[in-house]
DSSP file (Angstrom, degrees, kcal/mol; ACC not computed):
  #  RESIDUE AA STRUCTURE BP1 BP2  ACC     N-H-->O    O-->H-N    N-H-->O    O-->H-N    TCO  KAPPA ALPHA  PHI   PSI    X-CA   Y-CA   Z-CA
    1    1 A X              0   0    0      0, 0.0     3,-0.2     0, 0.0     8,-0.0   0.000 360.0 360.0 360.0 132.8    3.1  -17.0   12.4
    2    2 A X        +     0   0    0      1,-0.3     2,-0.6     6,-0.0     0, 0.0   0.975 360.0  20.7 -74.5 -57.0    5.7  -16.1   15.0
    3    3 A X  S    S-     0   0    0      2,-0.0    -1,-0.3    63,-0.0     2,-0.3  -0.954  86.9-126.5-117.9 116.0    6.1  -12.4   14.3
    4    4 A X        +     0   0    0     -2,-0.6     2,-0.3    44,-0.2    62,-0.1  -0.424  47.7 140.7 -68.0 126.1    3.3  -10.7   12.5
    5    5 A X     >  -     0   0    0     -2,-0.3     4,-2.3     1,-0.1     5,-0.2  -0.968  61.4-101.2-155.3 166.9    4.4   -8.8    9.4
    6    6 A X  H  > S+     0   0    0     -2,-0.3     4,-2.5     1,-0.2     5,-0.2   0.880 117.2  50.2 -61.5 -43.2    3.1   -8.2    5.9
    7    7 A X  H  > S+     0   0    0      2,-0.2     4,-2.4     1,-0.2    -1,-0.2   0.908 112.3  46.9 -64.3 -42.9    5.3  -10.7    4.1
    8    8 A X  H  > S+     0   0    0      2,-0.2     4,-2.3     1,-0.2    -1,-0.2   0.891 112.6  50.4 -66.3 -39.2    4.4  -13.5    6.5
    9    9 A X  H  X S+     0   0    0     -4,-2.3     4,-1.6     2,-0.2    -2,-0.2   0.921 111.1  48.5 -64.0 -44.3    0.7  -12.7    6.2
   10   10 A X  H  X>S+     0   0    0     -4,-2.5     5,-2.6     1,-0.2     4,-0.7   0.910 112.0  49.2 -62.6 -43.0    0.9  -12.7    2.4
   11   11 A X  H ><5S+     0   0    0     -4,-2.4     3,-0.7     1,-0.2    -1,-0.2   0.906 109.1  52.1 -64.1 -41.7    2.7  -16.0    2.4
   12   12 A X  H 3<5S+     0   0    0     -4,-2.3    -1,-0.2     1,-0.2    -2,-0.2   0.841 116.0  40.9 -63.4 -33.1    0.2  -17.6    4.8
   13   13 A X  H 3<5S-     0   0    0     -4,-1.6    -1,-0.2    -5,-0.2    -2,-0.2   0.487 108.3-123.9 -92.2  -4.5   -2.6  -16.5    2.5
   14   14 A X  T <<5S+     0   0    0     -4,-0.7     2,-0.3    -3,-0.7    -3,-0.2   0.918  71.2 124.2  57.0  45.5   -0.8  -17.4   -0.7
   15   15 A X      < -     0   0    0     -5,-2.6    -1,-0.2    -6,-0.1     2,-0.2  -0.836  68.9 -94.1-125.4 164.7   -1.2  -13.8   -1.9
   16   16 A X     >  -     0   0    0     -2,-0.3     4,-2.0     1,-0.1     3,-0.4  -0.517  31.3-120.8 -76.9 149.7    1.2  -11.2   -3.1
   17   17 A X  H  > S+     0   0    0      1,-0.2     4,-2.7     2,-0.2     5,-0.2   0.845 114.0  58.1 -57.5 -33.0    2.5   -8.7   -0.5
   18   18 A X  H  > S+     0   0    0      2,-0.2     4,-2.4     1,-0.2    -1,-0.2   0.887 104.6  50.0 -67.1 -36.7    1.1   -5.9   -2.7
   19   19 A X  H  > S+     0   0    0     -3,-0.4     4,-2.1     2,-0.2    -2,-0.2   0.941 113.1  46.0 -64.2 -46.1   -2.4   -7.4   -2.5
   20   20 A X  H  X S+     0   0    0     -4,-2.0     4,-2.7     1,-0.2    -2,-0.2   0.914 112.6  51.2 -62.3 -43.2   -2.2   -7.7    1.3
   21   21 A X  H  X S+     0   0    0     -4,-2.7     4,-1.7     1,-0.2    -1,-0.2   0.907 109.0  50.5 -60.5 -43.0   -0.8   -4.2    1.6
   22   22 A X  H  <>S+     0   0    0     -4,-2.4     5,-3.0     2,-0.2     6,-0.4   0.882 112.0  47.4 -65.4 -38.0   -3.6   -2.7   -0.6
   23   23 A X  H ><5S+     0   0    0     -4,-2.1     3,-1.7     4,-0.2     5,-0.3   0.953 113.0  47.7 -66.2 -48.5   -6.3   -4.4    1.6
   24   24 A X  H 3<5S+     0   0    0     -4,-2.7    -2,-0.2     1,-0.3    -1,-0.2   0.739 109.9  53.4 -67.9 -21.9   -4.7   -3.3    4.8
   25   25 A X  T 3<5S-     0   0    0     -4,-1.7    -1,-0.3    -5,-0.2    -2,-0.2   0.362 118.8-109.4 -93.8   6.8   -4.4    0.3    3.6
   26   26 A X  T < 5S+     0   0    0     -3,-1.7     3,-0.2    -4,-0.1    -3,-0.2   0.708  88.5 114.5  79.8  19.6   -8.0    0.4    2.7
   27   27 A X     >< +     0   0    0     -5,-3.0     4,-1.9    -6,-0.2    -4,-0.2   0.166  32.0 111.9-108.8  17.4   -7.5    0.4   -1.1
   28   28 A X  T  4>S+     0   0    0     -6,-0.4     5,-3.0    -5,-0.3    -1,-0.1   0.914  80.8  46.2 -58.9 -45.2   -9.1   -3.0   -1.9
   29   29 A X  T >45S+     0   0    0      1,-0.2     3,-1.6     3,-0.2    -1,-0.2   0.919 109.3  54.5 -65.2 -43.0  -12.0   -1.5   -3.8
   30   30 A X  T 345S+     0   0    0      1,-0.3    -1,-0.2    -4,-0.2    -2,-0.2   0.866 114.5  40.9 -58.4 -37.5   -9.7    0.9   -5.8
   31   31 A X  T 3<5S-     0   0    0     -4,-1.9    -1,-0.3    -9,-0.1    -2,-0.2   0.228 115.1-116.0 -98.0  13.7   -7.6   -2.0   -7.0
   32   32 A X  T < 5 +     0   0    0     -3,-1.6     2,-0.5     1,-0.2    -3,-0.2   0.854  52.6 166.7  56.3  42.0  -10.6   -4.2   -7.6
   33   33 A X      < -     0   0    0     -5,-3.0    -1,-0.2    -6,-0.2    -2,-0.1  -0.754  41.9-107.4 -85.1 131.7   -9.7   -6.8   -5.0
   34   34 A X     >  -     0   0    0     -2,-0.5     4,-2.6     1,-0.1     5,-0.2  -0.167  16.0-122.0 -62.4 150.2  -12.6   -9.0   -4.3
   35   35 A X  H  > S+     0   0    0      1,-0.2     4,-2.6     2,-0.2     5,-0.2   0.852 113.9  57.0 -58.4 -34.4  -14.6   -8.7   -1.1
   36   36 A X  H  > S+     0   0    0      2,-0.2     4,-2.1     1,-0.2    -1,-0.2   0.921 109.5  44.1 -64.1 -43.5  -13.8  -12.4   -0.3
   37   37 A X  H  > S+     0   0    0      2,-0.2     4,-2.5     1,-0.2    -2,-0.2   0.918 112.7  52.4 -66.2 -43.4  -10.1  -11.8   -0.6
   38   38 A X  H  X S+     0   0    0     -4,-2.6     4,-2.5     1,-0.2     5,-0.2   0.928 110.3  48.1 -57.1 -45.9  -10.4   -8.6    1.5
   39   39 A X  H  X S+     0   0    0     -4,-2.6     4,-2.4     1,-0.2    -1,-0.2   0.885 110.2  51.9 -64.3 -39.3  -12.2  -10.5    4.2
   40   40 A X  H  X S+     0   0    0     -4,-2.1     4,-2.5     2,-0.2     5,-0.2   0.928 111.5  47.1 -60.8 -45.6   -9.6  -13.3    4.2
   41   41 A X  H  X S+     0   0    0     -4,-2.5     4,-2.5     1,-0.2    -2,-0.2   0.938 114.3  45.9 -63.3 -47.6   -6.8  -10.8    4.6
   42   42 A X  H  X S+     0   0    0     -4,-2.5     4,-2.1     1,-0.2    -1,-0.2   0.878 113.3  49.7 -65.8 -37.5   -8.5   -8.9    7.4
   43   43 A X  H  X S+     0   0    0     -4,-2.4     4,-2.4    -5,-0.2    -1,-0.2   0.926 113.4  45.4 -66.4 -44.4   -9.5  -12.1    9.2
   44   44 A X  H  X S+     0   0    0     -4,-2.5     4,-2.2     2,-0.2     6,-0.2   0.873 110.8  54.1 -67.7 -36.2   -5.9  -13.5    9.0
   45   45 A X  H  <>S+     0   0    0     -4,-2.5     5,-2.6    -5,-0.2     4,-0.4   0.928 111.7  44.5 -61.9 -44.8   -4.5  -10.1   10.1
   46   46 A X  H ><5S+     0   0    0     -4,-2.1     3,-1.0     1,-0.2    -2,-0.2   0.909 113.1  51.4 -65.3 -42.0   -6.7  -10.2   13.2
   47   47 A X  H 3<5S+     0   0    0     -4,-2.4    -1,-0.2     1,-0.2    -2,-0.2   0.848 108.8  51.1 -63.5 -35.8   -5.9  -13.8   13.9
   48   48 A X  T 3<5S-     0   0    0     -4,-2.2    -1,-0.2    -5,-0.2   -44,-0.2   0.471 122.8-102.7 -85.3  -0.8   -2.2  -13.2   13.7
   49   49 A X  T < 5S+     0   0    0     -3,-1.0    18,-2.1    -4,-0.4     2,-0.4   0.556  72.5 141.9  95.7   7.7   -2.3  -10.3   16.1
   50   50 A X  E   < -A   66   0A   0     -5,-2.6     2,-0.5    -6,-0.2    -1,-0.3  -0.687  34.7-158.8 -84.2 135.1   -2.1   -7.4   13.7
   51   51 A X  E     -A   65   0A   0     14,-2.0    14,-1.6    -2,-0.4     2,-0.6  -0.965   8.9-148.4-112.1 125.4   -4.2   -4.4   14.6
   52   52 A X  E     -A   64   0A   0     -2,-0.5     2,-0.6    12,-0.2    12,-0.2  -0.839  11.3-170.7-100.1 120.2   -4.9   -2.1   11.6
   53   53 A X  E     -A   63   0A   0     10,-2.1    10,-2.0    -2,-0.6     2,-0.8  -0.943   7.4-159.4-108.7 114.2   -5.3    1.6   12.4
   54   54 A X  E     +A   62   0A   0     -2,-0.6     3,-0.2     8,-0.2     8,-0.2  -0.833  21.7 164.1 -97.6 108.1   -6.6    3.5    9.4
   55   55 A X    >>> +     0   0    0      6,-1.2     4,-3.1    -2,-0.8     3,-1.3  -0.133  23.5 134.3-114.3  35.2   -5.7    7.1    9.9
   56   56 A X  T 345 +     0   0    0      1,-0.3     4,-0.4     3,-0.2    -1,-0.2   0.826  66.5  60.4 -57.1 -34.8   -6.2    8.4    6.3
   57   57 A X  T 345S+     0   0    0     -3,-0.2    -1,-0.3     1,-0.2    -2,-0.1   0.802 122.8  18.0 -67.4 -27.2   -8.1   11.4    7.4
   58   58 A X  T <45S+     0   0    0     -3,-1.3    -2,-0.2     3,-0.1    -1,-0.2   0.789 140.0  18.5-112.5 -38.5   -5.3   12.8    9.4
   59   59 A X  T  <5S-     0   0    0     -4,-3.1    -3,-0.2     2,-0.2    -2,-0.1   0.538  82.7-132.5-115.4  -8.6   -2.0   11.2    8.4
   60   60 A X  S   <S+     0   0    0     -5,-1.0     2,-0.3    -4,-0.4    -4,-0.2   0.836  76.1  88.6  57.4  33.9   -2.7    9.6    5.0
   61   61 A X        -     0   0    0     -6,-0.3    -6,-1.2    -8,-0.0     2,-0.4  -0.983  69.8-127.7-153.5 162.7   -1.1    6.4    6.1
   62   62 A X  E     -A   54   0A   0     -2,-0.3     2,-0.4    -8,-0.2    -8,-0.2  -0.927  19.4-148.0-116.2 137.5   -2.0    3.1    7.7
   63   63 A X  E     -A   53   0A   0    -10,-2.0   -10,-2.1    -2,-0.4     2,-0.5  -0.868   4.2-160.2-108.2 137.6   -0.2    1.7   10.7
   64   64 A X  E     +A   52   0A   0     -2,-0.4     2,-0.4   -12,-0.2   -12,-0.2  -0.974  17.3 178.1-113.2 120.9    0.2   -2.0   11.5
   65   65 A X  E     -A   51   0A   0    -14,-1.6   -14,-2.0    -2,-0.5     2,-0.1  -0.977  30.2-119.1-124.4 134.9    1.0   -2.7   15.1
   66   66 A X  E     -A   50   0A   0     -2,-0.4     2,-0.6   -16,-0.2   -16,-0.2  -0.479  25.8-143.5 -67.4 142.5    1.5   -6.1   16.7
   67   67 A X        -     0   0    0    -18,-2.1     2,-0.4    -2,-0.1    -1,-0.0  -0.941  15.8-167.3-111.7 116.2   -1.0   -6.8   19.5
   68   68 A X              0   0    0     -2,-0.6   -19,-0.0     1,-0.1    -2,-0.0  -0.861 360.0 360.0-107.5 136.3    0.4   -8.7   22.5
   69   69 A X              0   0    0     -2,-0.4    -1,-0.1     0, 0.0    -2,-0.0   0.497 360.0 360.0 -68.6 360.0   -1.9  -10.2   25.1
């Protein structure tokens, strides 16, 4: 993937953008997304340079930031 974003990540994994979004926002269990799918999404996100910051306790939102070497 050239530029990491949710749509590109979903396409690479052959999943819907909503599934990827739910995993990255920490809602996989709530929406009954399997642990195997969750692990695939998180592994591909890390591989593509996305860093997931889960700030639910303070901001009630999740941030996706590209990570550049």
